[in-house]
Steps between C-alpha positions, in 0.01 A plus 500: 500500500295819468681834547339792685645828372431868561393753237864543392558129460705455818460160663295510821436132569468150364177300494499121516410333173233286665336800669135565402583862422791393281265288290280804445764757409762299308869574528505870590270733690536871576434647843211714376327188361468332840148458644367821651408534868141541604327538835404134521829335400848453641748764380641402163850464641377231738306329220806479279757424769306255713239334279715480188835405658684808370857534628671839501799498266712708737448272800818296450755780456642506856675217684530472878793267577513307827867415546628249752597637841761325712430745781195447718189695398327599828125440493438781750710778347408649160788748544770235543837571335471189284250683279773734381625204295170463314454696179202740526238525227276805467140391440240754379152466648178650370138518611282191471262629232365175359195443718311708757573619757800654323771649721870529558746722321838534335790414727833319487602195698847354546521120495789272596528122526737242645502127569711266712431169323213441743287814501408783267512848651338809345542853635269783393544871575271793426426849632198553727456815708286327764532172689152344493495193723149486648163385366305511824267777382281503190691795358847347547681292241837330510805562288580184307710357218472185291715282280330295227626198304336265250428168670641319197765687299461466125468678169170660605544790741198544732298819505704720735194577715396177675584262216233318298329158494759353263796651686439527878737693723656460843503826700695592813336800668670667795273712722629759745196444723572128527857572602370734772275219626803272530737753657259685731209260543164480326325838507178461700198730509619667820832582330325681218229652719646547851181661632273215392336319792399136532334396826517120460614251238490145641616316186847642439646155431217376278590558133141450388416835659754669272317449169771634268766287667273196511437502124869544420516869412875549458482858625351389832765242588693580818776240470699602194847358446594694185401840358508355147183343361557218250224531238378344176295659221378423151347836397312782669270384780675166559763601757523226764722448802723199441472209743875517571635824648865440413630849419693696762560871499552824685456869423679808629391863458764767549525861384205473263605175334386139532740207470322163488672162494340176375648151542387156391662165428594459135310171472185427701217250502167609352373686196721804548771663293818293507849649469831341405855618444581589139128535424271798441137601534288816486438736790281807554451736794225706662484763776213629714510839676271474801477874567363545146223250571652233277394139558394197297521595130587861580877488458805587291626215283793409279512296184680166502879487524724197464636350822818297450641275773870511420782272621734801486632619835348826624752781494669377182474677169458856618277446803755685709878520554605315815772650727757229427478577128572866577802394708634285215456784251686743729782251560527429129515870414764558769714212372474630144604848614804361684604289200475799267700715742770233528512460123538876458794513740678216323465677164649820643797309640551324170 
């Protein structure tokens, strides 16, 4: 295992022993010895991270625990009270600076997770001053958020941006624009441009005359059933819509903050990430700010965290003090006070 360290000797990352770069540099390499960027090559960070299977050493320092919920987790309410029982984890995001076009910025996201023995639920929250839900014009882009898992959990952690050929990833991307299509109807040209005029269009029911829809462009589909796109990727440029759209979700924007809920069965058919109680995998997050022109690779991203599916009941172990516990504590304190008072009186009489 090759170590990547900074100029002071602090560990930055590990490099797989069988990596081509590892064979060239031996057992230790310093940050200033990495290949330099030039105008005709990928930035050196992308070269090292993606082509050489480097894994950031700090990527496994935070654990998001999905405890078991006996209460129902509503699929249509990301503000449901049940989420108060889930322990929040603060996740730092930073700009995607590996490959052009670079974009995004530093922000903080709050992540929570629950399960009910059947489904895994993930709730994401982050600040956003504007609610961007339309993509009907060329200058409009949707707010979005994504959750990423390795397809096959193992010792090798995928590259946190889109995985790599040896470690593909399963991505759940929620899009505010897709949710608007479901809730308010697909946005047509006349909705975006109310003064546009069409004198005659005799083939409204013929899909072949809607080229984007006919070839399967996912952004042109008018019959969405979920605002979450189930995706697969094995490095930059390989992102593909999965044949099975099995992830549910809903987003809610209120007072400058998004809350987005994802839900999927723990175990499913197909080459997708599988979950099981008392098991763990890796998870990473990404956010797109539509009003800032962010789309595609222009986003804010996190490193990988550990996601643990726990058999422990949500609300136990400091997740919150339930009212009946408070009542018991008060009753116990009252009983103790009365016993002490009675004991004091008996001593005075004696």
